LUMKOL-828767 format. One record per residue (C-alpha): residue number from 1; residue in three letters; x, y, z. Coordinates in Angstrom, 2 decimals. Layout:
N
num, residu, east, north, up
NUM, ALA, X, Y, Z
...
This chain:
146
num, residu, east, north, up
1, UNK, 89.58, 59.63, 117.07
2, UNK, 91.74, 62.63, 116.18
3, UNK, 90.26, 66.08, 116.72
4, UNK, 90.87, 68.71, 114.06
5, UNK, 91.57, 72.25, 115.23
6, UNK, 89.74, 75.21, 113.77
7, UNK, 93.00, 76.40, 112.18
8, UNK, 93.59, 73.03, 110.53
9, UNK, 90.02, 72.97, 109.24
10, UNK, 90.30, 76.49, 107.86
11, UNK, 93.65, 75.75, 106.19
12, UNK, 92.17, 72.61, 104.62
13, UNK, 89.11, 74.49, 103.36
14, UNK, 91.15, 77.34, 101.89
15, UNK, 93.60, 75.04, 100.12
16, UNK, 91.01, 72.61, 98.74
17, UNK, 88.05, 74.86, 97.87
18, UNK, 89.19, 77.48, 95.38
19, UNK, 85.78, 79.13, 95.37
20, UNK, 86.21, 80.43, 98.93
21, UNK, 88.80, 83.06, 97.90
22, UNK, 88.41, 85.84, 95.36
23, UNK, 91.94, 85.25, 94.09
24, UNK, 94.97, 83.08, 94.75
25, UNK, 96.63, 83.93, 98.09
26, UNK, 99.99, 85.69, 97.89
27, UNK, 102.98, 84.94, 100.10
28, UNK, 105.68, 87.53, 100.70
29, UNK, 109.24, 86.89, 101.75
30, UNK, 110.13, 89.93, 103.87
31, UNK, 112.68, 91.06, 106.40
32, UNK, 111.83, 93.55, 109.13
33, UNK, 113.61, 96.89, 108.94
34, UNK, 111.78, 98.65, 111.78
35, UNK, 108.83, 97.65, 113.91
36, UNK, 106.80, 98.26, 117.02
37, UNK, 103.56, 96.86, 118.39
38, UNK, 101.79, 98.33, 121.40
39, UNK, 100.88, 95.70, 124.02
40, UNK, 97.28, 96.95, 124.17
41, UNK, 96.74, 96.85, 120.39
42, UNK, 94.54, 93.76, 120.46
43, UNK, 92.23, 95.35, 123.01
44, UNK, 90.84, 97.69, 120.33
45, UNK, 87.59, 96.30, 118.96
46, UNK, 87.89, 97.65, 115.41
47, UNK, 91.41, 98.83, 114.59
48, UNK, 92.16, 100.12, 111.10
49, UNK, 94.81, 97.87, 109.54
50, UNK, 96.76, 98.73, 106.40
51, UNK, 99.18, 96.60, 104.40
52, UNK, 100.93, 98.78, 101.82
53, UNK, 103.27, 97.84, 98.99
54, UNK, 105.36, 100.73, 97.68
55, UNK, 107.20, 100.41, 94.36
56, UNK, 110.40, 102.37, 93.63
57, UNK, 112.42, 103.05, 90.50
58, UNK, 115.55, 101.30, 91.81
59, UNK, 116.93, 99.22, 94.64
60, UNK, 118.82, 102.28, 95.90
61, UNK, 115.61, 104.34, 96.00
62, UNK, 113.79, 101.57, 97.88
63, UNK, 116.62, 101.34, 100.42
64, UNK, 116.53, 105.10, 101.02
65, UNK, 112.74, 105.01, 101.33
66, UNK, 112.94, 102.14, 103.81
67, UNK, 115.35, 104.20, 105.94
68, UNK, 112.87, 107.06, 105.87
69, UNK, 110.01, 104.77, 106.84
70, UNK, 112.17, 103.56, 109.72
71, UNK, 112.17, 107.15, 110.95
72, UNK, 108.41, 107.34, 110.53
73, UNK, 108.08, 104.13, 112.54
74, UNK, 110.19, 105.57, 115.36
75, UNK, 108.26, 108.86, 115.32
76, UNK, 104.91, 107.02, 115.37
77, UNK, 105.95, 104.91, 118.35
78, UNK, 107.03, 107.95, 120.35
79, UNK, 104.50, 110.58, 119.28
80, UNK, 101.34, 108.84, 118.04
81, UNK, 99.53, 106.83, 120.72
82, UNK, 96.78, 106.01, 118.20
83, UNK, 99.27, 104.21, 115.98
84, UNK, 99.05, 100.76, 117.54
85, UNK, 101.67, 99.07, 115.41
86, UNK, 103.97, 99.90, 112.51
87, UNK, 106.24, 97.58, 110.57
88, UNK, 108.60, 98.48, 107.74
89, UNK, 109.48, 95.45, 105.64
90, UNK, 112.07, 94.82, 102.92
91, UNK, 110.84, 92.49, 100.17
92, UNK, 113.52, 89.82, 99.72
93, UNK, 112.28, 88.69, 96.30
94, UNK, 111.90, 92.18, 94.83
95, UNK, 114.27, 94.71, 96.41
96, UNK, 112.54, 97.62, 94.66
97, UNK, 109.56, 97.10, 96.99
98, UNK, 109.02, 98.35, 100.52
99, UNK, 106.05, 97.00, 102.44
100, UNK, 104.43, 98.42, 105.55
101, UNK, 101.98, 96.84, 107.97
102, UNK, 100.26, 99.55, 110.00
103, UNK, 97.61, 99.41, 112.72
104, UNK, 95.63, 102.45, 113.85
105, UNK, 92.86, 103.01, 116.39
106, UNK, 90.58, 103.99, 113.48
107, UNK, 90.63, 105.12, 109.87
108, UNK, 90.60, 108.83, 110.73
109, UNK, 93.81, 108.45, 112.77
110, UNK, 95.67, 107.14, 109.71
111, UNK, 94.99, 110.33, 107.79
112, UNK, 95.21, 112.81, 110.66
113, UNK, 97.46, 112.94, 112.58
114, UNK, 99.62, 110.17, 111.02
115, UNK, 99.67, 110.89, 107.27
116, UNK, 99.71, 114.64, 107.84
117, UNK, 102.58, 114.48, 110.38
118, UNK, 105.90, 116.19, 109.65
119, UNK, 107.64, 112.79, 109.76
120, UNK, 105.47, 111.34, 106.98
121, UNK, 105.49, 114.51, 104.89
122, UNK, 109.28, 114.86, 105.12
123, UNK, 109.72, 111.20, 104.16
124, UNK, 107.49, 111.66, 101.10
125, UNK, 109.41, 114.78, 100.11
126, UNK, 112.79, 112.98, 100.41
127, UNK, 111.52, 110.22, 98.11
128, UNK, 110.63, 112.73, 95.41
129, UNK, 109.50, 111.06, 92.23
130, UNK, 111.33, 107.77, 92.90
131, UNK, 108.09, 106.17, 94.13
132, UNK, 106.34, 104.60, 91.16
133, UNK, 103.18, 103.58, 92.95
134, UNK, 101.56, 102.20, 96.05
135, UNK, 98.96, 99.47, 96.60
136, UNK, 96.90, 99.29, 99.78
137, UNK, 95.15, 96.31, 101.32
138, UNK, 92.84, 97.06, 104.23
139, UNK, 92.39, 94.27, 106.76
140, UNK, 89.81, 93.53, 109.42
141, UNK, 90.23, 92.25, 112.96
142, UNK, 88.53, 88.82, 113.12
143, UNK, 88.04, 86.49, 116.08
144, UNK, 90.68, 88.12, 118.24
145, UNK, 93.46, 87.95, 115.63
146, UNK, 94.94, 90.34, 113.09
């Protein structure tokens, strides 16, 4: 008799029972531009996890913004011990999008010191009005996995 793993069971349930999800899952085809992940990140019981999608007025604007976010990623790794992970992602299917996957020790750390840091504020200023909008998805740490 074949045993079914928890992951296999969950995948089967999600793909066969449409009522389990609020909406259809989305898949993103992305390439990493900049990234770091602290080795102790998974030891935090309730990290604050943010997946952001930023829309720009052109491919050129998105590329410049991604470069700026790369600088933010580097700054966060060096200067913000409460930023547990930061990933800047280029959307392959829509090059006017930049996506970030960010992990913080808690919600307060996202807003101060991270969002109020010179690195973030300078990046926002460089982007000017080329950013058309941003969507946030907030995730929860479940069963030892992000």
